[in-house]
N, C-alpha and C positions, 0 to 999 in steps of 0.2 A: 201867670207862672208864678210871679212872686206870691200871690195870695195862696196858691196851691201848696209852695213850699211852706209857708208859715202854718197851714194848717196840719202838715205833715210833722213839723217841728213840734207843734203845741201837743199833739196826740202821743208822741214818742216821749215828751217831758211828763204827760200825765200818767202813761204806763211806766216810766222810770221810777217816779215818786210812787206810785202803788206797788211796786216790786220792792223797794227799799222799806215800805211799811212793813211788807211781810217778813222782811230780815229783822227789823227791828223788833217785831213781837216774838223774835225766838230768844234774844238776849237783853239784857238791860232792865228785865222787869222782875217781878216776883207772882209766885201763885199761891192762892188761899184756898184751901178746901178742907172739907170736914163731913160730918154725919150729924143729922138731927134726930134726936130721941126724946120719948117721955121719960117721966119718973121711973117707970119699969124697965126701961131699957129697949122698949121697943121703938122701931124707927117710924118717923113721921114723913109721909110723901106730901108734895104740894105746898110746902112751907114757903113764903114769900121771904126771900133773904136779900137784904141791901148792903152793900158795902159802900161807905162814904168816905172820900180823902178830906180829912179835917183841914188841909192845907189850901186845896183848890175848891172845896165844895163839890167836885164831880162826883156822881153816885152811879153804881151799877147794880143792877137787880137779876135775880135768877130764881128758880124754884127748886127745891129738893126733888130727887127723882123717886121712883119706886122704892129704891133701897135706902131712902133717906139722905143719900150723898147730894152735896153741892160743890161747885168748883169755879172759881174766879181766875181765869189765867191772865197773863199779861198786865198785871197791875203795876204801875210805877211805884217804885220804893217809897216809903212816906208812912205817916201815922194814920189810922183808919178807925172808923166807928162801924161795928158790924150789928146789924138788926135782924131779927127773925119773928115773923108773926104769922099766926093763922086761927081761924075761929075756934074757939073753945080752949084755947091756951093763953097764958099770959105772954106778953111780948118779951122777948130776951134781947137785951143790948150788952155788947161788950165793946168798952171803950179803949182807949190807948193801945190799939192793936199795931204793933210796929213789924212792917214787912221790909226786910232788907233786900238788896239786889240780888238777883240770881238764886233766891231762896224758896223753898216749897214749904209752906206753913200749914199745919194742920189745926184747926180750931173747931172741936165738936160742941155742939150746943144742946142743952138740956131744957126743954119746955115743961113748964109745971101747968097742970089743970086749973082753970080759973078764967076771969074775964080778960078780954084782949085789951081792955082799957089799962088793965093793971101792967105794971112793967118791972122786971128783973133785971138789975143792973150789975155788972161785973166789970172789972178791969183786967186787961190782958195780961199785966205784970202778976196779979196774983192767981192767975190761972195756970202759969207755967207752961209756956208753948214749947212743944217738944216735936222736932223734925223727924217723922217715922217713916216719911215716904221717899227718902234718898239715903245712900250710905256714902255721900260725900263728907271729906273733912275739910272744913273751911271756916273762915273768921271774918268777920266784917269790921272796917274801920271806918267809925261814923265821923260826922261832922265836928263834933267837940273833940275828939282826939286829935284830929287833923290840925285843929286851931290852938289847942293848949300844949301839946307836946313840941319840944324845940326841934327845928328842921334847919339844918345848914342848907342854905340857897333857898328855903321854902319850896322844896319839892315833896309833895305829900307822898309820893311812892317810895320815898325812904323808909316809910314805915312798913314796907312790905317785908323788911329785914327782922321785925320784930315777930313775925308768924313762925310757927313752930315748924321745923324742919327746914327752913331758909338759910342759905348761906351763900357766902360770896364764892364765885368760881372764876376760872381763867379759860378765856376761849382762845384756840390756837387755830389759825386759819390754815388750811390744807397746804401743803408744799406743792408749788407749781400752779397755784390759783393766778388768776390774770392781775388781782390786785391784791395788796396789803399781805403780801407773803411773809409767812414766818412771824406775823405780829401778835401778840396777845392783847386782849380786850377784857376788862374785868366786866363781869355781869354776874346774876342771881341765879341760883338754881335750888330746887327743892327736892329733898330726900335723895339726893345722890345724882339727880338728872342734871343734864347740861343746860345752860341758858339759853341755848338756841331752841329748846324744846318749850319754852314758854308761850303763853297767848296772852294778849292783852286786848280788851274791848272797851271801847268808849261810847256809851248810851247804845250798847247793841252793835255797834260798828266795829270790825276786826281793824286795829290799828297797830298790829304787830309788825315789825321791822323784820322780815324773813330773808334779808340779805345776809348771808353767812359772813362773818368776820367783821361786823359792823355793830356789836351789840346786839345781835339777833335775839328776839324775845323781849327782854327789858335790860336796859343798861341805865342805871339811875343816873339822873343828872344830864344825860345826853340824848338817848333816843327818846325819850317820853317824858314831858313835863307837862303839868297843869298846874295852873293858879290854885292856891289854898282857897281863896274866897270863890272860886267857881265850882268846887268839888263838893256833892252832897254827901257821898259815902263811897266806899269802894270795898270790895269782897273779893278774898284770896282763897281759891279752892285747891288746896295742895294735894288732895289725894281722892281718887273715885269720883271724878267729875261725871255728870250724868251726859246723855248721848248727844244733846247740841253742842258740847265742848269736845267733839271727837276729832278736832283737827290737831292739836298738839298734845304731847303727852306729859309735859312738865306743869308748872303753874298756871291756872287759869285767872286772870285778873281783870274783874268786871268793875268799870268805872262809872259812876253816874255824876252827871253834872247837875247843877241846881236848875230848876226851872221857877217860874214866877208863882206867887200865890194871890190869893185875894187881899193881901195887904202889901204896900210898897216898902220894900227893903233895900238898903244899900251900903256902900262901904268906900272908904278912902284910905289909902295906907302909903307910906313911905319909910323905907328900911335903910339906914346908911352904915356901912362897916369900913373900917380902915385899920391901919398898923400902928396907931399912935402909942396905945398901951400893950401892943403885942411883944412877947419876949422873943429874941432869937433862938433858933435851933441849936441844939447842942453841938452838932456836927459842923454848923456854920460856925461857931464860936471857936470851935478847935481848929478850923482851917483858915480863920480870919475873914470869912465872908460875910457880907451886910446883910441885915434882917431883910427876908423878902417883904416886897412892896403889896400893899393890899388896899384897892379903893374899889368899893362895890355899892350901888344904889339900886333898889328895887322899889317901884313904887307902880300904883294903879288904883283900880276902882271897880266897883260892880254896881249894878242895880236891876232891880225885877219887880213885878207886880202885874196885875190886870191890865189888859188892853182897854183903855178908855177915850174913845174919841167922840165928838159931837155926833148924837144919834145912835150911839152903841156903848153898852157897858159890858165890859168883858168879864165881869166877876162871875165865878162859878163855870166859865166857858174858854175863855181864850186869855193867855198869859205870855210875858216875854221875860227873858233874862240876858243882860248883857255885863260881859266882864272884859277887861282889858289890863295888861301888865306889861311894864317896860323894864329893861335891864339895861345897866350902864356900868 
């Protein structure tokens, strides 16, 4: 009986993981698509196209269809190299192709007649990527921005306030509610929408606090916090989100955490703040009150890389990332 129960539990666990994989594929990733043409503008079907993640070494391959179109859905955000080749044409390579989370990037390719052994290489920065497949208004906050801009309390999501159309709003709980009656809560809204209409996703999983009156959507510094060292980037969609973001009508915030790469990377940090050199507030001085006390310590670390154990080398296959942060 116990063995049968174990089998049922194991099957249920596997099915749950598979169902979650389907959810993750919808959000938290990017899509790359385009058309392959020759010098005359004619489309080229049957072209072998490979996209390679330069950080992990993981590659995916497809063929252009009869209309010359290709598409790579559900790609993790990151830097890629795109390669296209077919007999009778020179190989085309696009380096430094940056894919942001929740973005659909169009990268058309032009193949020149010649020997396949010859190679034509360009960089994505010089091509000028244009998002022509969606009408959303969005901006991506990358790792460099998160690490270099000053953050009070080291909460990266404070940078949401720098996006166009985002402003602080007040949430007023409904009279007669079971709890928090008549209490205001600060939040962030976009284009006049209430903060309760926002949605937040972490690696494709909905982590929105939907309980009305507790900073629903996003309440900076209380509801949603992520370590600076754990975030790869996040994308704020402020207008016209695509169909997969149909749950909420406000901001759509897509957060992507770091994953390991083929190289080991880590960090250690400790931040200390106190009131030793702080000035007293104007009204405190006027009323004869003491300077507010402040003592804050934030510390932690992170490490990531390939999984390497005796008999198995995870390079280009399996990776890990661990992050921990303490606050006193």
